[in-house]
C-alpha positions in Angstrom: 0.0 0.0 0.0 1.4 3.4 -1.0 2.2 5.5 2.1 1.0 9.1 2.5 3.3 12.0 1.7 5.3 13.5 4.5 3.6 16.8 4.3 0.2 15.2 4.8 1.4 13.1 7.7 2.8 16.3 9.2 -0.5 18.0 8.7 -2.4 15.3 10.6 0.3 15.3 13.3 0.1 19.1 13.9 -3.7 18.8 14.1 -3.5 16.2 16.9 -0.8 18.1 18.8 -2.9 21.3 18.5 -5.8 19.5 20.2 -3.6 18.5 23.1 -3.6 14.8 22.5 -1.8 12.7 25.0 1.8 12.3 23.7 1.8 8.6 24.5 -1.3 8.2 22.3 0.0 10.4 19.5 2.0 7.7 17.5 -0.8 5.2 17.6 -3.5 7.6 16.7 -1.4 9.2 14.0 -0.7 5.8 12.5 -4.3 4.8 12.7 -5.6 8.0 11.0 -2.9 7.7 8.3 -4.0 4.2 7.5 -7.6 5.2 7.2 -6.6 8.2 5.0 -4.6 5.9 2.8 -7.4 3.5 2.3 -9.7 6.4 1.4 -7.3 7.6 -1.2 -7.3 4.2 -2.8 -11.1 4.4 -2.9 -10.7 7.6 -5.0 -11.5 10.3 -2.5 -9.5 13.6 -2.5 -7.3 14.2 0.5 -9.0 17.5 1.4 -12.3 15.7 1.9 -10.6 12.9 3.8 -9.0 15.5 6.1 -12.3 17.3 6.7 -14.0 14.0 7.6 -11.1 13.1 9.9 -11.5 16.5 11.7 -15.2 15.9 12.2 -14.6 12.4 13.6 -11.6 13.2 15.7 -12.6 16.7 16.9 -11.1 18.4 19.9 -13.6 17.0 22.4 -13.1 13.4 21.1 -9.3 13.7 21.4 -9.6 15.1 24.9 -11.9 12.1 25.8 -9.3 9.8 24.3 -6.6 11.3 26.4 -8.7 11.0 29.6 -9.7 7.4 28.8 -6.1 6.6 28.1 -5.2 7.8 31.5 -8.0 5.8 33.0 -7.0 2.7 31.1 -3.5 3.0 32.2 -4.7 3.1 35.7 -6.7 0.0 34.9 -3.7 -1.6 33.4 -5.2 -1.8 29.9 -3.0 -2.1 26.8 -2.6 0.5 24.2 -4.0 -1.8 21.6 -7.3 -1.8 23.4 -7.4 2.0 23.2 -6.6 2.0 19.4 -9.1 -0.7 18.6 -11.9 0.5 20.9 -15.3 0.3 19.2 -13.7 -1.4 16.2 -13.6 -4.9 14.8 -10.9 -6.7 16.9 -11.0 -9.8 14.7 -9.1 -7.8 12.2 -5.6 -9.3 11.8 -3.8 -6.1 12.8 -5.1 -6.3 16.3 -3.8 -9.9 16.8 -0.4 -8.9 15.4 -0.1 -5.9 17.6 -1.3 -7.8 20.6 1.1 -10.7 20.2 4.1 -8.6 18.9 5.9 -8.5 22.2 5.6 -12.2 22.9 6.6 -13.0 19.3 9.8 -11.0 19.7 10.5 -12.5 23.0 10.1 -16.1 21.7 12.2 -15.3 18.6 15.1 -13.9 20.7 15.0 -16.9 23.1 14.9 -19.4 20.2 17.8 -17.7 18.4 20.0 -17.6 21.5 19.2 -21.2 22.3 20.1 -22.3 18.7 23.3 -20.3 18.8 24.4 -21.8 22.1 23.5 -25.3 20.9 25.8 -24.8 17.9 28.6 -23.6 20.1 28.3 -26.3 22.7 27.6 -29.2 20.4 31.3 -30.3 19.9 31.9 -30.2 23.7 28.7 -32.2 24.4 29.6 -34.8 21.8 33.1 -35.1 23.2 31.7 -35.7 26.7 29.2 -38.2 25.6 31.7 -40.2 23.5 35.1 -40.2 25.3 38.3 -41.3 23.5 39.2 -45.0 23.8 42.0 -45.8 26.2 45.1 -47.8 25.0 44.2 -50.8 27.2 40.7 -51.0 25.6 42.3 -51.9 22.2 43.4 -55.6 21.7 45.4 -57.0 18.9 45.5 -60.7 18.0 48.3 -61.8 15.8 48.3 -65.4 14.6 51.5 -66.9 13.0 51.5 -70.2 11.2 54.9 -71.8 10.4 55.4 -72.6 6.8 58.0 -75.2 5.6 59.7 -74.0 2.5 61.2 -76.8 0.4 63.5 -76.0 -2.4 62.7 -78.1 -5.4 65.5 -79.0 -7.6 64.9 -78.2 -11.3 64.7 -81.3 -13.5 67.9 -82.2 -15.3 68.0 -81.2 -18.9 67.7 -84.1 -21.4 71.1 -85.2 -22.9 72.0 -83.6 -26.1 71.2 -85.8 -29.1 74.1 -86.3 -31.3 73.1 -86.5 -34.9 75.3 -88.7 -37.1 77.3 -86.9 -39.6 76.0 -87.3 -43.1 78.0 -89.7 -45.2 78.5 -88.6 -48.8 77.6 -90.9 -51.6 80.7 -92.4 -53.3 81.4 -94.7 -56.2 84.4 -97.0 -56.2 87.0 -95.7 -58.6 90.6 -97.0 -58.2 93.6 -95.7 -60.0 94.3 -98.0 -62.9 97.5 -100.0 -62.8 99.3 -101.4 -65.8 99.6 -105.2 -65.5 100.3 -108.0 -67.9 97.3 -109.8 -69.3 97.9 -112.9 -67.3 97.6 -111.0 -64.0 94.6 -108.9 -64.9 91.5 -109.9 -62.9 88.2 -108.5 -64.0 86.5 -107.9 -60.6 84.5 -104.7 -61.3 84.1 -102.5 -64.3 84.9 -98.7 -63.9 82.0 -96.4 -63.2 80.1 -94.8 -66.1 79.7 -91.0 -66.5 76.1 -91.1 -65.3 77.1 -92.6 -61.9 79.8 -89.9 -61.4 77.2 -87.1 -61.9 75.4 -87.9 -58.6 78.4 -89.3 -56.6 82.0 -88.7 -55.8 84.9 -91.0 -56.8 86.2 -93.1 -53.9 88.0 -96.4 -53.0 84.6 -98.0 -52.2 81.0 -97.8 -53.3 78.8 -96.5 -50.5 75.0 -95.7 -50.7 75.2 -92.3 -48.8 73.1 -89.2 -48.7 72.5 -87.3 -52.0 72.8 -83.6 -52.4 74.8 -82.8 -49.2 75.1 -79.1 -48.7 77.7 -77.6 -46.4 75.9 -75.5 -43.8 78.0 -72.6 -42.5 77.8 -71.7 -38.8 75.7 -68.6 -38.1 77.7 -65.4 -38.1 77.4 -63.1 -35.1 75.2 -60.0 -35.6 77.6 -57.5 -36.9 76.2 -54.0 -37.5 76.1 -53.2 -41.2 77.4 -49.8 -42.1 74.7 -47.6 -43.5 75.1 -45.4 -46.4 73.5 -42.4 -44.7 74.1 -41.1 -41.1 71.3 -41.8 -38.7 69.3 -38.7 -37.7 70.7 -36.5 -40.5 68.1 -35.2 -42.9 68.9 -34.6 -46.5 69.3 -30.9 -47.0 67.1 -29.3 -49.6 68.8 -27.4 -52.3 68.1 -23.7 -52.3 66.8 -22.2 -55.4 68.5 -19.0 -56.6 67.3 -16.2 -58.9 70.6 -14.3 -59.3 73.9 -16.2 -59.2 77.5 -15.3 -60.0 77.5 -17.6 -63.1 74.2 -18.0 -64.9 73.2 -21.3 -66.4 73.8 -21.6 -70.2 72.5 -23.9 -72.9 75.0 -26.4 -74.1 76.6 -24.8 -77.2 75.5 -21.2 -76.4 72.7 -19.0 -77.5 73.3 -19.8 -81.2 72.8 -23.5 -80.6 69.7 -22.8 -78.5 68.2 -20.5 -81.3 68.9 -23.3 -83.9 67.1 -25.8 -81.6 64.1 -23.6 -81.2 63.9 -22.9 -85.0 64.1 -26.7 -85.6 61.5 -27.8 -83.1 59.1 -24.9 -82.6 55.9 -25.2 -84.5 53.5 -22.3 -85.0 50.1 -23.3 -83.7 47.4 -23.3 -86.4 44.9 -21.2 -84.3 47.5 -18.5 -83.8 48.5 -18.4 -87.4 44.8 -18.3 -88.5 44.1 -15.4 -86.1 47.4 -13.6 -87.0 48.5 -13.7 -83.4 52.2 -13.1 -82.7 54.4 -12.0 -79.8 56.6 -13.4 -77.1 55.9 -16.1 -74.5 57.9 -16.0 -71.3 58.6 -19.5 -70.0 60.0 -19.9 -66.5 61.8 -23.0 -65.4 64.4 -24.2 -63.0 67.9 -25.4 -64.1 69.0 -28.0 -61.5 72.5 -28.4 -60.1 72.8 -31.3 -62.6 71.7 -29.2 -65.5 68.2 -30.8 -65.9 65.2 -28.6 -66.6 62.3 -28.8 -64.0 59.0 -27.1 -63.5 58.6 -25.4 -66.8 55.5 -23.1 -66.9 54.4 -20.2 -69.1 54.8 -17.1 -67.0 53.3 -14.7 -69.5 51.8 -15.7 -72.9 49.8 -14.7 -75.9 47.3 -17.6 -76.0 46.0 -19.6 -79.0 48.2 -22.6 -78.2 51.5 -20.6 -78.3 52.0 -20.9 -74.5 51.7 -24.7 -74.5 54.0 -25.0 -77.6 56.7 -22.9 -75.9 56.6 -25.0 -72.7 56.7 -28.2 -74.8 59.8 -27.2 -76.7 61.5 -26.1 -73.5 60.9 -29.5 -71.9 62.6 -31.1 -75.0 65.9 -29.3 -74.4 68.9 -31.3 -73.4 70.8 -30.7 -70.2 72.1 -27.1 -69.6 75.3 -26.1 -68.0 74.2 -25.4 -64.4 74.6 -22.0 -62.7 77.3 -21.6 -60.1 77.4 -19.7 -56.8 80.9 -19.5 -55.2 82.1 -22.1 -57.7 79.4 -24.6 -56.6 76.6 -25.8 -59.0 73.2 -24.6 -57.6 69.6 -24.6 -58.7 68.7 -21.4 -60.6 65.3 -20.1 -61.7 65.5 -19.0 -65.3 63.1 -17.1 -67.6 63.4 -17.5 -71.3 61.5 -15.4 -73.8 60.4 -17.3 -77.0 59.1 -15.1 -79.9 56.3 -16.2 -82.3 56.4 -14.1 -85.5 54.6 -14.6 -88.8 56.6 -14.2 -92.0 
C-alpha cells in the first residue's frame, strides 16, 4: 500500500498536537488515522475531503476524551491496543499482530539464543558423551602359522642328441695299374659317367646321402654400415634467382636458337588469327643441368603458351649456374618469340 506523503502526515500530526492529544497516544492515533486516509485515497476520495471527515470524527472533544480514557485505562492496566481498537472490529488481523508482537519478539530472541548456544556447545557435548578410547581398551590378536619352504631341484635337462654326420655318396674308382694280361682280374668295371654325376669318386662304393650341402655356422650379428648417417636429414637445395655464373644452354645462344627454329611449330589457331608476340617461359635449371617445373609465366594464347613449354621441356641438359664455384639450382626465364613471316 502506498504511504501518505510526508507533508500530509505532518498536517495530521500538527492537528493532533494542536488539540492537546496525550503524547503517549500520538504515535498510535497518527498511524491509525494515516492508514484510514490511505485506504480512502485508494477508494478515489481527495485528501481535502478525507482530512475534513477526519477533523469531524476526531474533533477536539473526542481527542480530549481519548486522552482521559487513556489515563484511566493505564490506571486499569489496559493495553494501548485496546485503546486503538476500541469500538472497532478486533477480529481484524492487525489487532492480533499488535497484541502478540511483544511475545513473538521474546520467543524469537529466546529461540535464536538457544540455537546459537547449541551450535557452540555441540562439539563439547559430543566429546563428553563419546570419550576417546584408552590404549588398554584396544586388543590386537596376531596369529603366526609356520610354513615349511622346500626348495625343489629343477629337473635335469635331457642329454643332447648327437646326430650322425652325413655320409657322402661315393662310387668306387681306383687308380688303374698297368699289368700283364695274365695277372689282370676283372672284378669290377669302372663307373660310367652317369654314376659320377650324382656321386664322388672313392675307393669303395657307399650308398650315402645325396645332395649334401655344407651349412656354414651362423655369423654373429655385426652391424652393417649404413650409407647415410642416422638422424641426418637430407638438405634441400636452395633455389637462386641471381647467381655469380648464370646457367647456359650447351653450345651457347646460337645453338639454342637453332634448336628452337628446328623444333618450334607455329600453332594453327594462332596463325589463322594472326597472333604473334613473345611467350615468357619460367623453369628451373637444377644443379645437374636438368630442366624442371617449366611453366608459361606470360603468354599470348591460341596454343602458343603450350607449344613454348613443350619445346623447353625437350631441351637437353644445360650447364648449371654456379654460386661461389658450386653448382646450384637457378630459376630462369626464357622469352620465345612467335612471329609470322
